[in-house]
C-alpha positions in Angstrom: 93.3 -80.1 -18.4 96.2 -79.8 -20.7 96.3 -77.0 -23.3 93.9 -77.6 -26.2 92.0 -80.3 -24.4 88.8 -79.2 -26.2 88.1 -79.0 -29.9 85.7 -76.8 -31.9 82.2 -78.1 -31.4 82.9 -79.6 -27.9 80.6 -78.7 -25.1 82.2 -77.8 -21.8 81.3 -76.3 -18.4 82.8 -72.9 -17.6 82.3 -72.0 -13.9 81.6 -68.3 -14.5 78.8 -68.9 -17.0 77.7 -72.5 -17.2 77.6 -74.8 -20.2 79.3 -73.5 -23.3 80.2 -74.7 -26.8 83.8 -74.2 -28.1 83.2 -72.3 -31.3 86.8 -71.5 -32.1 90.4 -71.6 -31.0 92.7 -68.7 -31.8 96.1 -67.2 -30.8 96.5 -63.6 -29.8 99.3 -61.4 -28.7 98.7 -60.4 -25.0 101.3 -58.3 -23.1 104.0 -59.3 -25.6 103.3 -63.0 -25.3 101.4 -65.2 -27.8 98.6 -67.0 -26.1 95.9 -69.4 -27.3 92.3 -68.9 -26.4 89.0 -70.9 -26.7 86.1 -68.9 -28.0 83.1 -70.1 -26.1 79.4 -69.5 -26.8 77.5 -69.7 -23.5 74.4 -71.8 -24.2 72.2 -70.0 -21.7 72.4 -66.6 -23.3 74.5 -66.8 -26.4 77.3 -64.6 -25.0 80.7 -65.2 -26.5 83.6 -65.5 -24.1 87.4 -65.7 -24.7 89.2 -67.9 -22.2 92.9 -69.0 -22.2 93.4 -72.6 -23.1 95.4 -73.2 -19.9 94.4 -72.6 -16.3 90.9 -71.5 -17.2 88.6 -73.7 -15.0 86.9 -75.2 -18.1 85.9 -78.8 -17.5 84.2 -81.6 -19.4 80.5 -82.1 -19.1 79.8 -84.4 -16.2 79.9 -88.2 -16.8 77.4 -90.9 -15.6 78.9 -91.2 -12.1 78.7 -87.4 -11.5 75.1 -87.4 -12.8 74.2 -90.0 -10.3 76.0 -88.1 -7.5 74.1 -85.0 -8.4 70.7 -86.8 -8.1 71.8 -88.3 -4.8 72.5 -84.8 -3.5 69.1 -83.6 -4.8 67.2 -86.4 -3.1 68.6 -85.6 0.3 66.3 -83.6 2.6 68.9 -82.0 4.8 69.6 -78.3 4.2 73.4 -77.7 4.4 73.4 -74.0 5.6 69.9 -73.6 7.0 70.7 -71.8 10.3 72.9 -69.2 8.8 71.6 -65.6 8.3 70.4 -65.1 4.7 73.5 -63.0 3.8 75.9 -65.7 4.9 73.8 -68.4 3.2 73.9 -66.2 0.0 77.8 -66.0 0.2 78.2 -69.7 0.7 75.7 -70.5 -2.1 77.5 -68.1 -4.4 80.8 -69.8 -3.7 79.3 -73.2 -4.4 77.8 -72.1 -7.7 81.0 -70.3 -8.7 83.0 -73.5 -8.0 81.4 -75.1 -11.0 81.3 -78.4 -9.2 78.1 -80.2 -10.1 77.5 -81.6 -6.6 77.9 -78.2 -5.0 75.5 -76.6 -7.5 73.1 -79.4 -6.7 73.4 -78.6 -3.0 72.4 -75.0 -3.7 69.5 -76.0 -5.8 68.2 -78.5 -3.2 68.7 -76.2 -0.3 66.9 -73.3 -1.9 64.0 -75.5 -3.1 63.6 -76.8 0.5 63.9 -73.4 2.0 61.3 -72.1 -0.5 58.8 -74.6 0.9 59.1 -73.0 4.3 59.5 -69.3 3.6 59.8 -66.7 0.9 63.2 -66.5 -0.6 64.9 -63.1 -0.9 65.4 -61.6 -4.4 69.0 -62.7 -4.4 68.2 -66.2 -3.3 65.5 -66.5 -6.0 68.0 -65.4 -8.6 70.5 -67.9 -7.3 67.9 -70.7 -7.4 67.3 -69.8 -11.1 71.1 -69.8 -11.8 71.7 -73.1 -10.1 68.7 -74.7 -11.8 69.6 -73.3 -15.3 73.2 -74.6 -15.1 72.2 -78.0 -13.8 69.3 -78.4 -16.3 71.6 -77.5 -19.3 74.5 -79.8 -18.2 72.3 -82.7 -17.2 70.4 -82.6 -20.5 73.7 -82.8 -22.4 75.2 -85.4 -20.1 72.2 -87.6 -20.4 71.3 -86.8 -24.0 67.7 -85.8 -23.1 65.7 -82.6 -23.4 65.9 -79.8 -20.9 62.1 -80.2 -20.3 62.7 -83.8 -19.1 65.3 -82.7 -16.6 63.0 -79.9 -15.4 60.2 -82.5 -15.0 62.5 -84.6 -12.9 63.3 -81.6 -10.7 59.5 -80.9 -10.3 59.0 -84.5 -9.2 61.9 -84.4 -6.7 60.9 -81.1 -5.2 57.1 -81.2 -5.6 57.0 -77.8 -7.2 
């Protein structure tokens, strides 16, 4: 994205925290240089974050094609990293969530729901499942202009939970 691709009031996805709203844009002096920052309010927890307007990883909320791709991933029944020890799975899942890519987050959600049906998840895996679910629910509800409850119901139907 070019500098100042987002305006105040826009919703965006920030890989480190999930869905956010741009609440302000301001310039500050940093290390002798003037830089412009987005002020983001993370929708999940209300935390305010300052990120540079360039090279920040911020992306637009997914479009209809990406929404469909996410649901395609969620419907698959293959676990992508099933045979790995839990700590390697955890690292791989963390990498996928941190990427901020909707399909990769969907893979984590699907895998952990499927694993959960076979065995108890570790504390870290349960927390990761919650993170993946929360980020996808928020973004899908905005992308599809529906309530978060409706997205959660769709997940419940998909995973029979």
